[in-house]
Structure formats: structure tokens, C-alpha cells
N, CA, C and O atoms as CSV, one atom per row, in Angstrom:
chain,resi,resn,atom,element,x,y,z
A,1,MET,N,N,0.838,-1.169,0.000
A,1,MET,CA,C,0.000,0.000,0.000
A,1,MET,C,C,0.889,1.242,0.000
A,1,MET,O,O,1.838,1.337,0.779
A,2,LYS,N,N,0.576,2.182,-0.873
A,2,LYS,CA,C,1.389,3.391,-0.914
A,2,LYS,C,C,1.094,4.258,0.306
A,2,LYS,O,O,0.033,4.138,0.920
A,3,GLU,N,N,2.028,5.121,0.651
A,3,GLU,CA,C,1.876,5.998,1.800
A,3,GLU,C,C,0.710,6.951,1.569
A,3,GLU,O,O,0.541,7.486,0.473
A,4,LEU,N,N,-0.085,7.158,2.600
A,4,LEU,CA,C,-1.245,8.028,2.492
A,4,LEU,C,C,-0.840,9.484,2.641
A,4,LEU,O,O,-0.067,9.834,3.532
A,5,GLU,N,N,-1.360,10.320,1.774
A,5,GLU,CA,C,-1.131,11.769,1.829
A,5,GLU,C,C,-2.304,12.387,2.580
A,5,GLU,O,O,-3.451,12.270,2.149
A,6,LEU,N,N,-2.020,13.042,3.698
A,6,LEU,CA,C,-3.091,13.580,4.533
A,6,LEU,C,C,-3.051,15.094,4.694
A,6,LEU,O,O,-3.724,15.631,5.574
A,7,GLY,N,N,-2.285,15.789,3.872
A,7,GLY,CA,C,-2.197,17.237,3.978
A,7,GLY,C,C,-3.541,17.934,3.838
A,7,GLY,O,O,-3.745,19.008,4.404
A,8,TRP,N,N,-4.453,17.339,3.094
A,8,TRP,CA,C,-5.783,17.914,2.892
A,8,TRP,C,C,-6.579,18.002,4.194
A,8,TRP,O,O,-7.494,18.818,4.308
A,9,TYR,N,N,-6.233,17.166,5.176
A,9,TYR,CA,C,-7.022,17.125,6.408
A,9,TYR,C,C,-7.028,18.462,7.146
A,9,TYR,O,O,-7.969,18.750,7.886
A,10,ASP,N,N,-6.011,19.271,6.959
A,10,ASP,CA,C,-5.985,20.587,7.598
A,10,ASP,C,C,-7.148,21.459,7.137
A,10,ASP,O,O,-7.519,22.411,7.823
A,11,ARG,N,N,-7.723,21.140,5.983
A,11,ARG,CA,C,-8.854,21.912,5.444
A,11,ARG,C,C,-10.197,21.219,5.698
A,11,ARG,O,O,-11.240,21.704,5.259
A,12,ALA,N,N,-10.170,20.111,6.390
A,12,ALA,CA,C,-11.396,19.342,6.628
A,12,ALA,C,C,-12.330,20.077,7.581
A,12,ALA,O,O,-11.895,20.620,8.597
A,13,ARG,N,N,-13.581,20.089,7.254
A,13,ARG,CA,C,-14.593,20.745,8.080
A,13,ARG,C,C,-14.714,20.076,9.454
A,13,ARG,O,O,-15.068,20.730,10.436
A,14,CYS,N,N,-14.424,18.789,9.521
A,14,CYS,CA,C,-14.565,18.040,10.772
A,14,CYS,C,C,-13.378,18.206,11.713
A,14,CYS,O,O,-13.453,17.799,12.872
A,15,LYS,N,N,-12.306,18.784,11.247
A,15,LYS,CA,C,-11.099,18.899,12.073
A,15,LYS,C,C,-11.430,19.627,13.377
A,15,LYS,O,O,-11.935,20.750,13.372
A,16,GLY,N,N,-11.135,18.965,14.481
A,16,GLY,CA,C,-11.386,19.537,15.792
A,16,GLY,C,C,-12.775,19.254,16.350
A,16,GLY,O,O,-13.059,19.585,17.501
A,17,MET,N,N,-13.643,18.642,15.544
A,17,MET,CA,C,-14.987,18.318,16.018
A,17,MET,C,C,-14.955,17.036,16.848
A,17,MET,O,O,-14.005,16.257,16.768
A,18,ASP,N,N,-15.985,16.830,17.629
A,18,ASP,CA,C,-16.128,15.615,18.425
A,18,ASP,C,C,-16.253,14.415,17.497
A,18,ASP,O,O,-17.171,14.353,16.678
A,19,GLY,N,N,-15.343,13.472,17.621
A,19,GLY,CA,C,-15.329,12.298,16.752
A,19,GLY,C,C,-16.553,11.413,16.891
A,19,GLY,O,O,-16.834,10.616,15.997
A,20,LYS,N,N,-17.294,11.531,17.992
A,20,LYS,CA,C,-18.486,10.705,18.183
A,20,LYS,C,C,-19.571,11.010,17.150
A,20,LYS,O,O,-20.452,10.186,16.906
A,21,ILE,N,N,-19.503,12.184,16.552
A,21,ILE,CA,C,-20.456,12.515,15.486
A,21,ILE,C,C,-20.229,11.574,14.309
A,21,ILE,O,O,-21.188,11.109,13.693
A,22,PHE,N,N,-18.986,11.295,13.998
A,22,PHE,CA,C,-18.620,10.492,12.833
A,22,PHE,C,C,-18.445,9.016,13.162
A,22,PHE,O,O,-18.578,8.157,12.290
A,23,PHE,N,N,-18.148,8.727,14.423
A,23,PHE,CA,C,-17.918,7.355,14.883
A,23,PHE,C,C,-18.725,7.087,16.149
A,23,PHE,O,O,-18.154,6.921,17.227
A,24,PRO,N,N,-20.059,7.045,16.022
A,24,PRO,CA,C,-20.892,6.847,17.217
A,24,PRO,C,C,-20.741,5.443,17.785
A,24,PRO,O,O,-20.461,4.492,17.055
A,25,ASP,N,N,-20.925,5.329,19.067
A,25,ASP,CA,C,-20.873,4.038,19.749
A,25,ASP,C,C,-22.273,3.433,19.693
A,25,ASP,O,O,-23.134,3.766,20.508
A,26,ILE,N,N,-22.494,2.545,18.732
A,26,ILE,CA,C,-23.814,1.952,18.510
A,26,ILE,C,C,-23.746,0.467,18.827
A,26,ILE,O,O,-22.990,-0.267,18.192
A,27,PRO,N,N,-24.519,0.021,19.791
A,27,PRO,CA,C,-24.538,-1.415,20.078
A,27,PRO,C,C,-25.003,-2.213,18.861
A,27,PRO,O,O,-25.892,-1.779,18.129
A,28,ALA,N,N,-24.406,-3.359,18.654
A,28,ALA,CA,C,-24.760,-4.218,17.520
A,28,ALA,C,C,-26.236,-4.578,17.586
A,28,ALA,O,O,-26.790,-4.801,18.663
A,29,GLY,N,N,-26.856,-4.630,16.428
A,29,GLY,CA,C,-28.246,-5.044,16.341
A,29,GLY,C,C,-29.251,-3.917,16.442
A,29,GLY,O,O,-30.436,-4.130,16.187
A,30,LEU,N,N,-28.812,-2.722,16.808
A,30,LEU,CA,C,-29.749,-1.603,16.890
A,30,LEU,C,C,-29.930,-0.957,15.524
A,30,LEU,O,O,-29.039,-1.004,14.676
A,31,ASN,N,N,-31.093,-0.355,15.325
A,31,ASN,CA,C,-31.383,0.354,14.090
A,31,ASN,C,C,-30.459,1.571,13.984
A,31,ASN,O,O,-30.389,2.384,14.905
A,32,HIS,N,N,-29.762,1.691,12.870
A,32,HIS,CA,C,-28.813,2.794,12.682
A,32,HIS,C,C,-29.428,3.982,11.943
A,32,HIS,O,O,-28.734,4.958,11.657
A,33,ARG,N,N,-30.721,3.909,11.634
A,33,ARG,CA,C,-31.369,4.984,10.878
A,33,ARG,C,C,-31.194,6.329,11.594
A,33,ARG,O,O,-31.531,6.465,12.770
A,34,GLY,N,N,-30.676,7.290,10.889
A,34,GLY,CA,C,-30.511,8.636,11.417
A,34,GLY,C,C,-29.261,8.861,12.241
A,34,GLY,O,O,-28.943,10.004,12.569
A,35,VAL,N,N,-28.544,7.804,12.583
A,35,VAL,CA,C,-27.364,7.928,13.442
A,35,VAL,C,C,-26.277,8.774,12.787
A,35,VAL,O,O,-25.569,9.514,13.470
A,36,PHE,N,N,-26.144,8.669,11.475
A,36,PHE,CA,C,-25.070,9.367,10.775
A,36,PHE,C,C,-25.510,10.687,10.134
A,36,PHE,O,O,-24.715,11.328,9.447
A,37,ASP,N,N,-26.748,11.096,10.346
A,37,ASP,CA,C,-27.280,12.287,9.665
A,37,ASP,C,C,-26.444,13.544,9.902
A,37,ASP,O,O,-26.150,14.278,8.958
A,38,GLU,N,N,-26.060,13.798,11.151
A,38,GLU,CA,C,-25.283,15.005,11.457
A,38,GLU,C,C,-23.923,14.965,10.767
A,38,GLU,O,O,-23.472,15.973,10.222
A,39,ALA,N,N,-23.272,13.810,10.788
A,39,ALA,CA,C,-21.964,13.676,10.150
A,39,ALA,C,C,-22.069,13.887,8.642
A,39,ALA,O,O,-21.245,14.583,8.050
A,40,VAL,N,N,-23.068,13.294,8.030
A,40,VAL,CA,C,-23.250,13.433,6.585
A,40,VAL,C,C,-23.504,14.897,6.222
A,40,VAL,O,O,-23.042,15.369,5.183
A,41,LYS,N,N,-24.226,15.602,7.064
A,41,LYS,CA,C,-24.488,17.029,6.826
A,41,LYS,C,C,-23.187,17.839,6.884
A,41,LYS,O,O,-22.954,18.700,6.035
A,42,VAL,N,N,-22.349,17.567,7.874
A,42,VAL,CA,C,-21.053,18.257,7.991
A,42,VAL,C,C,-20.210,17.973,6.747
A,42,VAL,O,O,-19.628,18.888,6.164
A,43,CYS,N,N,-20.149,16.714,6.350
A,43,CYS,CA,C,-19.358,16.329,5.179
A,43,CYS,C,C,-19.869,16.997,3.903
A,43,CYS,O,O,-19.090,17.342,3.015
A,44,GLY,N,N,-21.175,17.171,3.827
A,44,GLY,CA,C,-21.755,17.791,2.638
A,44,GLY,C,C,-21.277,19.214,2.413
A,44,GLY,O,O,-21.344,19.726,1.296
A,45,LEU,N,N,-20.799,19.849,3.459
A,45,LEU,CA,C,-20.303,21.225,3.369
A,45,LEU,C,C,-18.779,21.295,3.313
A,45,LEU,O,O,-18.208,22.386,3.342
A,46,CYS,N,N,-18.122,20.152,3.234
A,46,CYS,CA,C,-16.663,20.084,3.313
A,46,CYS,C,C,-16.026,20.114,1.924
A,46,CYS,O,O,-16.490,19.455,0.994
A,47,SER,N,N,-14.970,20.881,1.810
A,47,SER,CA,C,-14.278,21.021,0.519
A,47,SER,C,C,-13.341,19.858,0.203
A,47,SER,O,O,-12.867,19.746,-0.927
A,48,VAL,N,N,-13.066,18.990,1.178
A,48,VAL,CA,C,-12.137,17.877,0.943
A,48,VAL,C,C,-12.815,16.509,1.122
A,48,VAL,O,O,-12.148,15.517,1.417
A,49,ARG,N,N,-14.121,16.464,0.946
A,49,ARG,CA,C,-14.827,15.187,1.157
A,49,ARG,C,C,-14.396,14.118,0.162
A,49,ARG,O,O,-14.418,12.934,0.498
A,50,ARG,N,N,-14.010,14.493,-1.039
A,50,ARG,CA,C,-13.542,13.496,-2.014
A,50,ARG,C,C,-12.241,12.845,-1.554
A,50,ARG,O,O,-12.070,11.632,-1.674
A,51,GLU,N,N,-11.339,13.647,-1.035
A,51,GLU,CA,C,-10.074,13.118,-0.538
A,51,GLU,C,C,-10.310,12.191,0.656
A,51,GLU,O,O,-9.666,11.150,0.788
A,52,CYS,N,N,-11.233,12.583,1.509
A,52,CYS,CA,C,-11.566,11.787,2.690
A,52,CYS,C,C,-12.165,10.440,2.276
A,52,CYS,O,O,-11.789,9.396,2.810
A,53,LEU,N,N,-13.086,10.472,1.334
A,53,LEU,CA,C,-13.688,9.236,0.843
A,53,LEU,C,C,-12.643,8.338,0.188
A,53,LEU,O,O,-12.649,7.125,0.395
A,54,ALA,N,N,-11.753,8.927,-0.596
A,54,ALA,CA,C,-10.690,8.145,-1.240
A,54,ALA,C,C,-9.798,7.479,-0.197
A,54,ALA,O,O,-9.397,6.327,-0.365
A,55,LEU,N,N,-9.488,8.197,0.875
A,55,LEU,CA,C,-8.685,7.626,1.958
A,55,LEU,C,C,-9.387,6.413,2.557
A,55,LEU,O,O,-8.770,5.364,2.741
A,56,ALA,N,N,-10.662,6.553,2.858
A,56,ALA,CA,C,-11.412,5.444,3.458
A,56,ALA,C,C,-11.454,4.248,2.526
A,56,ALA,O,O,-11.233,3.118,2.960
A,57,LEU,N,N,-11.733,4.480,1.255
A,57,LEU,CA,C,-11.810,3.372,0.300
A,57,LEU,C,C,-10.469,2.673,0.156
A,57,LEU,O,O,-10.417,1.450,0.025
A,58,GLN,N,N,-9.391,3.436,0.178
A,58,GLN,CA,C,-8.057,2.839,0.087
A,58,GLN,C,C,-7.749,2.031,1.345
A,58,GLN,O,O,-7.228,0.919,1.251
A,59,ALA,N,N,-8.056,2.565,2.499
A,59,ALA,CA,C,-7.766,1.885,3.762
A,59,ALA,C,C,-8.627,0.641,3.937
A,59,ALA,O,O,-8.195,-0.327,4.563
A,60,GLU,N,N,-9.826,0.657,3.398
A,60,GLU,CA,C,-10.759,-0.449,3.598
A,60,GLU,C,C,-10.579,-1.585,2.597
A,60,GLU,O,O,-11.357,-2.539,2.616
A,61,THR,N,N,-9.602,-1.513,1.747
A,61,THR,CA,C,-9.382,-2.594,0.784
A,61,THR,C,C,-8.897,-3.869,1.449
A,61,THR,O,O,-8.929,-4.933,0.831
A,62,ASN,N,N,-8.456,-3.789,2.677
A,62,ASN,CA,C,-7.927,-4.952,3.394
A,62,ASN,C,C,-8.996,-5.675,4.205
A,62,ASN,O,O,-8.669,-6.386,5.155
A,63,ASP,N,N,-10.263,-5.507,3.848
A,63,ASP,CA,C,-11.382,-6.155,4.537
A,63,ASP,C,C,-11.432,-5.848,6.025
A,63,ASP,O,O,-11.873,-6.677,6.820
A,64,ILE,N,N,-10.980,-4.654,6.401
A,64,ILE,CA,C,-11.137,-4.264,7.796
A,64,ILE,C,C,-12.594,-3.885,8.019
A,64,ILE,O,O,-13.325,-3.636,7.061
A,65,ARG,N,N,-13.013,-3.841,9.263
A,65,ARG,CA,C,-14.393,-3.491,9.570
A,65,ARG,C,C,-14.647,-2.041,9.167
A,65,ARG,O,O,-13.930,-1.136,9.592
A,66,ARG,N,N,-15.641,-1.835,8.369
A,66,ARG,CA,C,-16.011,-0.490,7.946
A,66,ARG,C,C,-16.836,0.153,9.047
A,66,ARG,O,O,-17.806,-0.434,9.529
A,67,TYR,N,N,-16.453,1.347,9.442
A,67,TYR,CA,C,-17.100,2.009,10.558
A,67,TYR,C,C,-17.023,3.509,10.368
A,67,TYR,O,O,-16.022,4.020,9.863
A,68,GLY,N,N,-18.039,4.206,10.754
A,68,GLY,CA,C,-18.030,5.659,10.733
A,68,GLY,C,C,-18.308,6.250,9.370
A,68,GLY,O,O,-18.485,5.539,8.381
A,69,VAL,N,N,-18.341,7.567,9.344
A,69,VAL,CA,C,-18.617,8.322,8.130
A,69,VAL,C,C,-17.321,8.936,7.616
A,69,VAL,O,O,-16.577,9.572,8.363
A,70,PHE,N,N,-17.069,8.734,6.336
A,70,PHE,CA,C,-15.916,9.338,5.646
A,70,PHE,C,C,-16.412,9.923,4.339
A,70,PHE,O,O,-17.113,9.252,3.582
A,71,GLY,N,N,-16.055,11.165,4.072
A,71,GLY,CA,C,-16.446,11.774,2.803
A,71,GLY,C,C,-17.948,11.822,2.599
A,71,GLY,O,O,-18.424,11.833,1.464
A,72,GLY,N,N,-18.693,11.852,3.688
A,72,GLY,CA,C,-20.144,11.912,3.599
A,72,GLY,C,C,-20.812,10.583,3.320
A,72,GLY,O,O,-22.016,10.540,3.065
A,73,LYS,N,N,-20.058,9.500,3.363
A,73,LYS,CA,C,-20.607,8.174,3.059
A,73,LYS,C,C,-20.577,7.281,4.293
A,73,LYS,O,O,-19.590,7.247,5.029
A,74,THR,N,N,-21.662,6.567,4.503
A,74,THR,CA,C,-21.762,5.622,5.615
A,74,THR,C,C,-21.033,4.336,5.244
A,74,THR,O,O,-20.659,4.154,4.086
A,75,PRO,N,N,-20.826,3.446,6.203
A,75,PRO,CA,C,-20.160,2.170,5.878
A,75,PRO,C,C,-20.871,1.397,4.755
A,75,PRO,O,O,-20.209,0.866,3.863
A,76,ARG,N,N,-22.186,1.329,4.791
A,76,ARG,CA,C,-22.924,0.618,3.739
A,76,ARG,C,C,-22.744,1.268,2.380
A,76,ARG,O,O,-22.579,0.581,1.372
A,77,GLN,N,N,-22.777,2.599,2.352
A,77,GLN,CA,C,-22.577,3.302,1.082
A,77,GLN,C,C,-21.186,3.056,0.526
A,77,GLN,O,O,-21.016,2.923,-0.686
A,78,ARG,N,N,-20.192,2.993,1.399
A,78,ARG,CA,C,-18.829,2.711,0.937
A,78,ARG,C,C,-18.707,1.289,0.439
A,78,ARG,O,O,-17.971,1.028,-0.513
A,79,ASP,N,N,-19.417,0.362,1.067
A,79,ASP,CA,C,-19.431,-1.025,0.569
A,79,ASP,C,C,-19.965,-1.088,-0.849
A,79,ASP,O,O,-19.423,-1.807,-1.689
A,80,VAL,N,N,-21.019,-0.341,-1.119
A,80,VAL,CA,C,-21.600,-0.311,-2.472
A,80,VAL,C,C,-20.592,0.259,-3.466
A,80,VAL,O,O,-20.399,-0.291,-4.550
A,81,ILE,N,N,-19.955,1.358,-3.093
A,81,ILE,CA,C,-18.949,1.976,-3.975
A,81,ILE,C,C,-17.819,0.991,-4.259
A,81,ILE,O,O,-17.333,0.902,-5.386
A,82,ALA,N,N,-17.407,0.253,-3.230
A,82,ALA,CA,C,-16.288,-0.688,-3.358
A,82,ALA,C,C,-16.712,-2.004,-4.019
A,82,ALA,O,O,-15.872,-2.860,-4.296
A,83,GLY,N,N,-18.015,-2.162,-4.272
A,83,GLY,CA,C,-18.483,-3.386,-4.912
A,83,GLY,C,C,-18.550,-4.564,-3.967
A,83,GLY,O,O,-18.394,-5.706,-4.399
A,84,LYS,N,N,-18.772,-4.325,-2.726
A,84,LYS,CA,C,-18.833,-5.407,-1.724
A,84,LYS,C,C,-20.262,-5.834,-1.493
A,84,LYS,O,O,-20.517,-6.729,-0.688
């Protein structure tokens, strides 16, 4: 895997925000509807959401557990993009 370039993160809208917005602690088996709405809204206003999504897709190629919101996409949405 090539080294990840993260210089764009300094321009991320989420920088300095509470990570629980993007990575909520949700017990398994509970309905996740609406859990990621606030994070997706923040990402929708971010100028580097494409870079963030690309980072997540690159990192998730190793079949690690997909969790949280990256680039405005939920784990399920990223699975669809990745063809999983």
C-alpha cells in the first residue's frame, strides 16, 4: 500500500470536532437509521470530502471493519462503492 497523503485534512470541516459525530458508539443489532445524519451534513459542506472518501476506500481494501462516516458516506454506502 502506498503511503497516504493527509495534507488535505488541515482543510477538513470536521477537524477539531467531536469524533463521536462520525464514529458513534452503537450497540450491535440496533437500528442505525438517522445515526449518521449530522456527520453526513457536515461532510456535505466540506471542501475535501472526495479526498476523505478516497482515503477510506483505500484503507478499507484490506477487509477491515467499515465504521463511521468518511467523505459523507456511511459504511454501507462505501461497501456499495467498493463493490462489496
